[in-house]
Structures are given as C-alpha cells and as structure tokens.
C-alpha positions in Angstrom: 0.0 0.0 0.0 1.5 3.3 -1.1 -1.6 5.6 -1.5 -1.1 8.4 0.9 -4.7 8.5 2.2 -4.6 4.8 2.7 -1.3 4.9 4.6 -2.6 7.7 6.8 -5.7 5.8 7.6 -3.7 2.6 8.3 -1.5 4.6 10.7 -4.6 6.1 12.5 -4.5 3.5 15.2 -2.8 3.2 18.6 1.0 3.0 18.4 1.1 -0.4 20.1 -1.1 -1.8 17.3 0.9 -0.2 14.5 4.4 -0.8 15.7 4.6 -4.6 15.2 2.8 -4.2 11.8 5.4 -1.8 10.6 8.0 -4.6 10.6 8.7 -5.7 7.1 7.4 -2.4 5.6 9.8 -0.1 3.7 10.9 3.4 4.6 12.0 5.2 1.5 14.3 8.3 1.6 15.1 10.3 -1.5 18.3 12.2 -1.4 19.7 14.0 -4.5 17.3 12.2 -6.8 18.2 8.7 -5.5 15.8 6.5 -3.5 17.3 4.6 -0.6 15.1 1.8 0.6 15.2 0.6 4.2 13.3 -2.4 5.5 12.0 -1.7 9.0 13.2 -4.5 11.3 12.7 -3.0 14.8 10.1 -0.6 16.4 9.0 0.8 19.7 5.6 2.2 20.6 4.9 5.4 22.7 1.3 6.3 23.6 -0.9 8.3 26.1 -0.5 7.1 29.7 3.0 5.9 29.0 5.6 7.7 31.2 8.3 7.2 28.6 6.3 9.1 26.0 7.5 12.6 25.2 4.0 13.9 25.5 3.2 12.2 28.8 3.0 15.4 30.8 1.7 17.9 28.3 1.9 19.3 24.8 5.0 21.4 24.2 6.8 23.0 21.2 9.0 19.9 21.1 6.3 17.2 21.1 3.5 19.1 19.3 3.9 16.9 16.2 2.9 13.8 18.2 -0.6 15.3 18.6 -0.9 15.8 14.8 -2.1 13.7 11.9 -1.2 10.1 11.5 1.6 9.8 9.0 3.5 12.9 10.2 7.1 12.5 11.2 8.4 13.4 14.7 12.1 13.8 14.7 14.0 14.8 17.8 17.5 15.0 19.0 19.0 13.0 21.9 22.3 13.6 23.7 22.7 16.6 21.5 24.0 14.6 18.6 21.6 11.8 17.5 18.3 12.2 15.7 15.5 9.7 16.2 12.7 9.1 13.7 9.1 8.5 14.9 6.0 8.0 12.8 2.9 9.6 14.3 0.0 7.3 14.7 -3.6 7.3 16.2 -6.2 10.0 15.8 -5.3 13.7 15.6 -5.1 15.1 19.1 -3.9 11.8 20.6 -0.1 11.8 21.2 1.0 8.5 19.9 4.1 7.5 17.8 6.3 4.6 16.7 10.0 5.0 17.0 11.8 3.3 14.1 14.7 1.6 16.0 16.5 -0.3 13.1 16.4 -0.8 9.4 18.1 -2.9 6.8 19.4 -0.8 3.8 19.1 -1.9 0.2 22.3 0.0 -0.8 25.1 2.0 0.8 24.7 5.8 0.2 27.8 7.5 -1.3 28.3 9.7 1.8 28.8 6.6 4.0 32.4 5.3 4.4 31.7 1.6 4.6 32.2 -1.4 2.3 29.2 -3.2 3.8 25.6 -2.3 4.6 25.7 -4.7 7.6 24.4 -3.0 10.8 24.6 0.5 9.3 20.9 1.0 10.3 21.0 -1.0 13.6 19.9 1.8 15.9 17.7 4.9 15.7 20.7 7.4 15.6 22.5 5.3 13.0 19.5 5.0 10.7 18.9 8.7 10.8 22.5 9.5 10.0 22.6 7.0 7.1 19.3 8.3 5.7 20.1 12.0 6.3 17.1 12.4 8.6 17.2 15.4 10.9 15.0 18.0 12.5 14.4 19.7 9.2 12.0 16.8 8.5 10.1 17.2 11.8 6.4 17.7 11.1 6.4 16.7 7.4 4.0 14.0 6.2 5.3 10.7 4.9 5.0 11.6 1.3 7.2 11.4 -1.8 6.9 15.2 -2.0 8.8 15.4 1.3 11.4 12.9 0.1 10.4 10.5 2.9 7.6 7.9 2.6 6.4 4.6 3.7 5.5 1.5 1.7 3.3 -0.8 3.7 3.6 -4.5 3.0 1.4 -7.1 4.7 3.7 -9.7 6.3 3.8 -12.9 8.2 7.2 -12.5 9.9 8.2 -14.1 13.1 8.2 -11.2 15.5 9.7 -10.9 19.0 8.0 -8.7 21.5 9.9 -7.4 24.5 10.5 -4.3 26.6 11.9 -1.0 25.2 15.6 0.0 25.5 17.4 2.9 27.1 14.5 4.2 29.3 14.3 5.2 32.9 10.5 5.3 32.9 8.0 2.7 31.6 10.8 0.2 31.4 8.5 -2.8 32.0 6.1 -2.0 29.2 6.6 -4.6 26.4 6.3 -2.3 23.5 9.4 -3.1 21.4 9.1 -5.5 18.5 11.7 -6.8 16.1 12.0 -9.4 13.3 13.3 -12.6 14.9 16.9 -13.5 13.8 17.4 -10.4 11.7 21.0 -9.2 11.9 20.2 -5.5 11.8 18.2 -5.5 15.1 19.9 -3.1 17.4 19.7 -5.2 20.6 18.4 -8.8 20.9 16.4 -9.6 24.0 18.1 -11.9 26.5 16.6 -15.3 27.1 
C-alpha cells in the first residue's frame, strides 16, 4: 500500500497496534534524486499514559507533532547529537508515535564510508545518520513530495515482543518489536 490517504488511515490506530505491523514495511528516503530503501526491522511504541512518551505530561513545542495527523514525522535530537525518527499514529489530538529503531538498507549511500551495509541502520541514531534524517523533517508528512515515505507490506514474519531500550520510565512496558533473527536488530532480547 503506497496511496497516501490509505497509509494515513492505516496509521490512524494506537502506536502499540501499528508498531509490530510496521516490521517488514519499507521506509524510503530520497536524497539528490536517488531513492534509498530501508526495510523496517525494529520498532518501539509510545502512547498516552506511557511515562516514557515525550507527550506524557503535556503538549509542548518539542512534542506538538505527536498530537498531529497520523503519518506525520516526529524527529527529535537526543544527547545533543543523535536524531530519532518517529511515525505519528492514532487520531489527531492523541499523542502517539512509533520509534523506528532499526532498518536494513538496500544500498550504501555514497556519503557513508563503509564497504558493507551490515548493521549500518542498527539503531535509531544510526539509521537517521545513514538516511540523512534530521530536525528539518520534523512535522512533514510521509509523502514522496517530502522525500520520505512509507510503503506498507502485509507480512507474516516471526516477531519478538519485548521491553523497550534505554529508558528510565515505563521500562517494564513490552512495546518493542523486532524481526526474529534479523542481523540488523539493534539489541536482541536476552533469554
């Protein structure tokens, strides 16, 4: 599914429903006229009532995009150096988003100094660096016109569900999913 209205409608559900279904879908980033395709292999959900959600306390300038239309992009900076890409989900006015934690690239962009694409997208900061995703994309809609879009593919992958990574709040909520056995997953669950 690539029709923008259909994609937005498909994303207009709670993040914890959308996140596992994004696995196996393709994130496409167009840079200098070239399309770079990235298979989504790991996601995390953030939703209302979740103390780890950026919009848990209130709406602010930083998190306002999370309250917007499904299919918008919420990009934020962590540690002052790493960007993180989130896809806004649910109904407008409901702060809900899915963090894209890891992707598998179809090709190595020319600005990357590596002879292999292995693990280049294994982490939210890495995938943003590789795909040239930064705060300039915050608030745009997933749309070929914005040079960043989503191709939804129904899948029947083996998926692992576990707790999220790198949090101090909501650490026991099992809202991280990844494709079982995929080498690009950022961190494999123990046990």
